[in-house]
C-alpha positions as CSV (number, residue, x, y, z in Angstrom):
1,M,-16.9,-20.8,11.4
2,N,-18.8,-19.9,14.7
3,D,-21.8,-22.1,13.9
4,D,-23.4,-25.8,12.3
5,G,-24.2,-23.0,9.5
6,A,-23.8,-26.2,6.9
7,Q,-27.4,-27.5,8.5
8,R,-29.3,-24.3,8.5
9,Q,-31.8,-23.0,5.7
10,Y,-30.9,-20.2,3.8
11,G,-33.0,-17.9,1.6
12,P,-32.7,-16.7,-1.5
13,L,-30.1,-13.5,-1.6
14,G,-31.6,-10.7,-2.7
15,T,-30.5,-8.2,-4.8
16,A,-26.8,-7.1,-3.8
17,L,-25.8,-3.8,-3.3
18,V,-22.1,-2.8,-3.9
19,I,-21.5,0.2,-1.1
20,I,-18.4,2.0,-1.9
21,P,-17.3,5.2,0.3
22,T,-15.2,7.5,-0.7
23,Y,-13.1,10.7,0.1
24,N,-11.0,12.1,-2.8
25,E,-11.0,9.0,-4.9
26,A,-11.6,11.4,-8.4
27,E,-9.0,9.3,-10.2
28,N,-10.2,5.7,-8.5
29,I,-13.9,6.1,-9.0
30,K,-14.8,5.3,-12.9
31,P,-12.6,2.5,-13.3
32,I,-14.1,0.4,-9.9
33,V,-17.5,1.6,-10.5
34,A,-16.6,0.0,-14.5
35,R,-14.9,-3.1,-12.8
36,V,-18.0,-3.8,-10.7
37,R,-20.5,-3.5,-13.2
38,S,-19.1,-6.2,-15.5
39,A,-18.5,-8.3,-12.8
40,V,-21.6,-8.8,-11.6
41,P,-24.2,-6.4,-14.1
42,E,-26.9,-7.4,-12.2
43,A,-25.3,-5.8,-8.7
44,H,-26.1,-2.3,-7.9
45,I,-23.7,0.6,-6.9
46,L,-24.0,2.6,-4.0
47,V,-21.0,5.5,-4.1
48,A,-20.8,7.1,-0.7
49,D,-19.8,10.2,-1.1
50,D,-17.9,12.8,1.9
51,N,-18.2,15.5,0.1
52,S,-14.9,15.1,-2.0
53,P,-12.9,18.6,-1.7
54,D,-11.9,16.9,-5.7
55,G,-14.7,16.5,-7.0
56,T,-15.4,12.7,-6.6
57,G,-19.0,13.4,-5.8
58,K,-19.6,14.9,-9.5
59,L,-18.0,12.4,-11.1
60,A,-20.3,9.7,-9.3
61,D,-23.3,11.7,-10.2
62,E,-22.1,11.8,-13.7
63,L,-21.7,7.7,-13.6
64,A,-25.6,7.7,-11.9
65,A,-26.9,9.8,-14.8
66,D,-25.6,7.4,-17.8
67,D,-26.6,3.8,-15.5
68,E,-29.8,3.3,-13.1
69,Y,-27.8,0.4,-11.5
70,V,-25.1,3.5,-9.9
71,Q,-26.5,5.6,-7.0
72,V,-24.9,8.4,-5.3
73,L,-25.6,9.4,-1.1
74,H,-24.2,12.5,-0.9
75,R,-22.3,13.6,2.6
76,Q,-22.1,16.5,4.8
77,G,-18.5,15.6,5.3
78,K,-15.6,13.6,6.2
79,E,-17.1,11.3,9.0
80,G,-15.2,8.2,8.5
81,L,-15.3,4.6,7.1
82,G,-17.9,3.5,9.9
83,A,-20.4,6.1,9.6
84,A,-20.4,6.0,5.8
85,Y,-20.7,2.5,5.6
86,M,-23.6,3.2,8.3
87,A,-25.3,5.5,6.2
88,G,-24.9,3.2,3.5
89,F,-26.1,0.3,4.9
90,R,-29.4,1.7,6.2
91,W,-29.7,3.4,2.3
92,G,-29.9,-0.2,1.0
93,I,-31.9,-1.7,4.5
94,E,-34.6,0.8,3.4
95,H,-34.5,0.9,-0.4
96,G,-35.4,-3.2,0.3
97,F,-31.9,-4.6,-1.1
98,G,-30.9,-8.2,-0.3
99,V,-27.5,-8.3,-0.2
100,L,-24.9,-5.1,1.2
101,V,-21.5,-5.5,0.2
102,E,-18.2,-3.2,1.8
103,M,-15.6,-2.2,-1.3
104,D,-12.8,0.0,-1.2
105,A,-12.6,2.2,-4.0
106,D,-9.5,2.4,-4.8
107,G,-9.1,-1.2,-6.2
108,S,-7.4,-2.7,-3.3
109,H,-10.5,-5.0,-3.2
110,Q,-11.0,-6.5,-6.4
111,P,-14.5,-6.9,-7.9
112,E,-13.7,-9.9,-10.1
113,E,-13.8,-11.8,-6.9
114,L,-17.0,-10.4,-5.6
115,P,-19.0,-13.3,-6.9
116,R,-16.8,-15.8,-4.6
117,L,-18.0,-13.7,-1.8
118,L,-21.8,-13.8,-3.3
119,T,-21.6,-17.8,-3.7
120,A,-20.9,-18.2,-0.2
121,L,-23.2,-16.1,1.2
122,K,-25.5,-18.5,-0.2
123,G,-24.7,-21.0,2.4
124,A,-23.6,-17.9,5.2
125,D,-25.0,-15.0,7.1
126,L,-21.7,-12.8,6.2
127,V,-18.8,-13.3,4.1
128,L,-15.5,-12.0,4.4
129,G,-12.8,-11.3,2.0
130,S,-9.3,-12.8,3.7
131,R,-6.0,-12.2,3.8
132,W,-4.8,-14.2,5.8
133,M,-6.0,-17.0,4.8
134,P,-4.7,-19.8,2.7
135,G,-5.5,-18.8,-0.6
136,G,-5.1,-15.4,0.2
137,R,-2.5,-12.6,-0.4
138,V,-1.5,-9.1,-0.4
139,V,0.0,-7.3,-3.4
140,N,2.9,-4.4,-3.7
141,W,2.9,-3.9,0.2
142,P,6.0,-3.4,2.8
143,K,6.9,-5.7,4.8
144,S,5.8,-2.9,8.0
145,R,2.3,-2.8,6.3
146,E,1.5,-6.5,6.2
147,L,2.9,-6.8,9.8
148,I,0.9,-4.1,11.2
149,S,-2.3,-5.9,9.5
150,R,-1.3,-8.7,10.4
151,G,-0.2,-8.0,14.2
152,G,-3.8,-6.2,14.5
153,S,-5.6,-9.0,13.2
154,T,-3.7,-11.4,15.4
155,Y,-4.0,-9.3,18.3
156,S,-8.2,-8.9,18.0
157,R,-8.7,-12.5,17.3
158,L,-6.7,-13.7,20.3
159,L,-8.2,-10.9,22.7
160,L,-11.9,-11.4,21.6
161,D,-12.1,-15.2,20.7
162,L,-13.1,-14.8,17.2
163,P,-12.4,-17.9,15.1
164,I,-11.5,-16.0,11.8
165,R,-8.2,-15.2,10.2
166,D,-8.8,-11.4,8.7
167,V,-10.7,-9.6,11.4
168,T,-9.9,-6.6,10.1
169,G,-10.3,-6.8,6.3
170,G,-12.9,-4.6,4.6
171,F,-14.2,-6.7,1.3
172,R,-17.9,-8.0,2.9
173,A,-20.8,-9.3,2.0
174,F,-23.8,-9.2,4.6
175,R,-27.2,-10.5,4.2
176,K,-29.8,-7.7,4.6
177,E,-31.0,-9.8,7.9
178,T,-27.5,-10.1,9.5
179,L,-27.2,-6.3,9.6
180,E,-30.8,-5.8,10.9
181,G,-30.0,-8.4,13.9
182,L,-26.7,-6.6,14.7
183,G,-27.9,-3.4,16.3
184,L,-26.3,-1.5,14.4
185,E,-27.6,2.1,16.8
186,A,-25.0,1.3,18.6
187,V,-22.1,1.0,16.6
188,A,-19.7,3.8,16.6
189,S,-16.4,2.4,15.7
190,Q,-14.5,3.8,12.5
191,G,-11.5,2.2,10.4
192,Y,-9.9,-1.0,11.2
193,C,-12.0,-1.2,14.6
194,F,-15.8,-0.7,12.5
195,Q,-14.2,-4.0,10.7
196,V,-13.5,-5.7,14.1
197,D,-16.8,-4.4,15.7
198,L,-18.7,-5.6,12.9
199,A,-17.0,-9.4,13.4
200,W,-17.2,-9.4,16.8
201,R,-20.6,-8.6,16.4
202,S,-21.7,-11.1,14.1
203,V,-20.2,-14.0,16.0
204,K,-21.8,-13.5,19.4
205,A,-25.0,-13.0,17.7
206,G,-24.5,-16.9,16.0
207,Y,-24.3,-15.9,13.2
208,H,-22.7,-18.3,10.5
209,V,-19.3,-16.3,9.2
210,V,-17.5,-17.4,6.2
211,E,-13.9,-16.7,5.1
212,V,-12.8,-16.9,1.2
213,P,-9.8,-15.9,0.0
214,I,-9.2,-12.7,-1.8
215,T,-5.8,-11.0,-3.1
216,F,-5.6,-7.5,-2.0
217,V,-3.6,-4.9,-4.1
218,E,-2.5,-1.8,-2.7
219,R,-3.4,1.4,-4.3
220,E,-1.8,2.6,-7.3
221,L,-3.5,6.0,-7.3
222,G,-4.7,8.9,-4.5
223,D,-3.6,8.4,-1.0
224,S,-4.0,5.9,1.7
225,K,-6.8,7.4,4.6
226,M,-5.3,4.6,7.2
227,S,-4.0,6.7,10.2
228,R,-1.9,6.7,13.5
229,D,-5.6,8.1,15.2
230,I,-7.4,5.3,13.5
231,L,-4.6,3.0,14.3
232,A,-5.0,4.3,18.0
233,E,-8.8,3.7,18.3
234,A,-8.8,0.3,17.1
235,L,-6.2,-0.6,20.0
236,W,-7.8,1.0,22.8
237,R,-11.2,-0.1,21.9
238,V,-10.6,-3.8,21.3
239,T,-8.5,-4.2,24.6
240,A,-11.2,-2.6,26.1
241,W,-13.7,-4.8,24.6
242,G,-11.2,-8.0,25.4
243,V,-11.2,-6.9,28.9
244,G,-14.2,-6.3,29.2
245,S,-15.5,-9.2,27.9
246,R,-13.1,-11.5,30.2
247,A,-14.4,-9.9,32.7
248,N,-18.2,-10.4,32.7
249,R,-17.3,-14.0,32.0
250,L,-15.5,-14.2,35.1
251,L,-18.3,-12.4,37.0
252,G,-21.3,-14.5,35.6
253,R,-22.6,-11.5,33.8
254,K,-24.5,-11.8,30.5
255,Q,-22.2,-10.4,27.6
256,S,-24.6,-7.1,25.8
């Protein structure tokens, strides 16, 4: 998408680690783990639990005790989606995984579509599951939610000059080398903004980013973690990044 990645030579992917952050997902954790194991039996799963009061972490431990392909990362408390994924990325890289996948616990990301992302990653540095490209769609969303998501993605794409249709989506597959090259120690954003941040960093770094269409299904069980604070953070951070980037270009400065 952002370079001639089709002409580049890519090495083998290595083993995939599907990172599933959880906070109060007791109703969803067993079904989503079972679906991932069925869809991509060779992939490993890391449940990154933020000390869920509803016992999600304990249920994940039970799954891990019965399946060597499932691991659990217990975190001290609720620190946000970005922090959970960052911890999962570090864990995966330290344990030698070649592919790190972001996936929601609530079933909104269909594990059955993961093979499509992994196939595309054979010729890319980062693959994004896209709701807003031809073939992508959302199911059971109210129009208000769709407008917010589409609007946020469009705003981010235009302000940051990103050649990506679904900038805020959270179903993604990274090569390990991509994450290692992004300077993750400088990432402090969360939620929607975390996804925008990593996509923007990938494009700025010259990585080949590919989108594949997905069907996003609204959760049936549990509560959404989306909040006004998350949306507000995304708005002000993306605005600051976009304004700063344009100012740097006008002044002839190199972007950091």
